[in-house]
C-alpha positions in Angstrom: 19.0 -21.2 23.7 19.1 -24.6 22.2 21.1 -24.8 19.0 20.7 -27.8 16.6 23.1 -28.7 13.8 22.2 -31.0 10.9 23.9 -32.7 8.0 27.3 -31.3 7.1 27.3 -29.0 10.1 26.9 -31.9 12.5 29.9 -33.6 10.9 32.0 -30.5 10.5 31.4 -29.2 14.0 31.5 -32.5 15.7 28.2 -31.9 17.6 24.5 -32.1 16.8 23.3 -29.8 19.6 24.3 -27.4 22.4 22.8 -25.0 24.9 24.1 -21.4 25.0 23.3 -18.1 26.7 23.3 -15.4 24.1 25.2 -12.1 24.7 23.2 -8.9 24.3 24.7 -8.3 20.9 22.9 -11.4 19.4 19.4 -10.3 18.4 18.8 -12.1 15.1 19.9 -15.1 13.0 22.7 -13.1 11.2 24.2 -11.9 14.5 23.9 -15.4 15.9 25.8 -16.7 12.9 28.5 -14.0 13.3 28.8 -14.9 17.0 29.2 -18.6 16.2 31.7 -17.7 13.4 33.9 -15.8 15.9 34.7 -19.2 17.6 37.1 -19.7 14.7 38.2 -22.9 12.9 35.3 -24.9 11.5 32.8 -22.6 13.1 34.2 -19.7 11.1 34.2 -21.8 7.9 30.5 -22.8 8.4 29.0 -19.6 9.7 31.0 -16.8 7.9 28.4 -16.6 5.1 30.6 -18.3 2.5 28.6 -21.5 2.6 24.9 -21.6 2.1 22.9 -22.2 5.3 19.2 -22.3 6.3 17.8 -21.6 9.8 14.7 -22.5 11.6 13.4 -20.9 14.9 11.2 -23.1 16.9 10.8 -25.4 13.9 9.7 -22.6 11.5 12.0 -21.5 8.6 13.5 -18.1 9.3 15.6 -15.6 7.3 18.8 -13.9 8.6 16.9 -10.9 10.0 14.5 -13.0 12.1 14.7 -12.1 15.8 16.1 -14.7 18.3 15.8 -15.0 22.1 17.4 -17.2 24.7 14.2 -19.2 25.0 14.3 -20.3 21.3 15.4 -23.4 19.6 17.4 -22.6 16.5 18.3 -25.2 13.9 21.0 -24.7 11.2 21.1 -26.9 8.1 22.4 -26.7 4.5 19.8 -26.1 1.8 18.2 -29.2 0.5 17.6 -29.9 -3.2 15.5 -32.7 -4.6 13.6 -33.9 -7.5 
């Protein structure tokens, strides 16, 4: 799976992208976020659910229950507000 990190995530995590192989326990966006949070440190701070995040799977917005697969590209980014 290709993971992309934008805005504050890129700054906080020190990377804009990575390739990972998901364990069998990761089946949706929420479990992916939990898996990333388990890395600890800044990963836990960003993915524990205490800070608002949006996700997109293959460039389509997705909610936390959306299914993910190793072939997907998943992007994480903070919500954007505008006028």
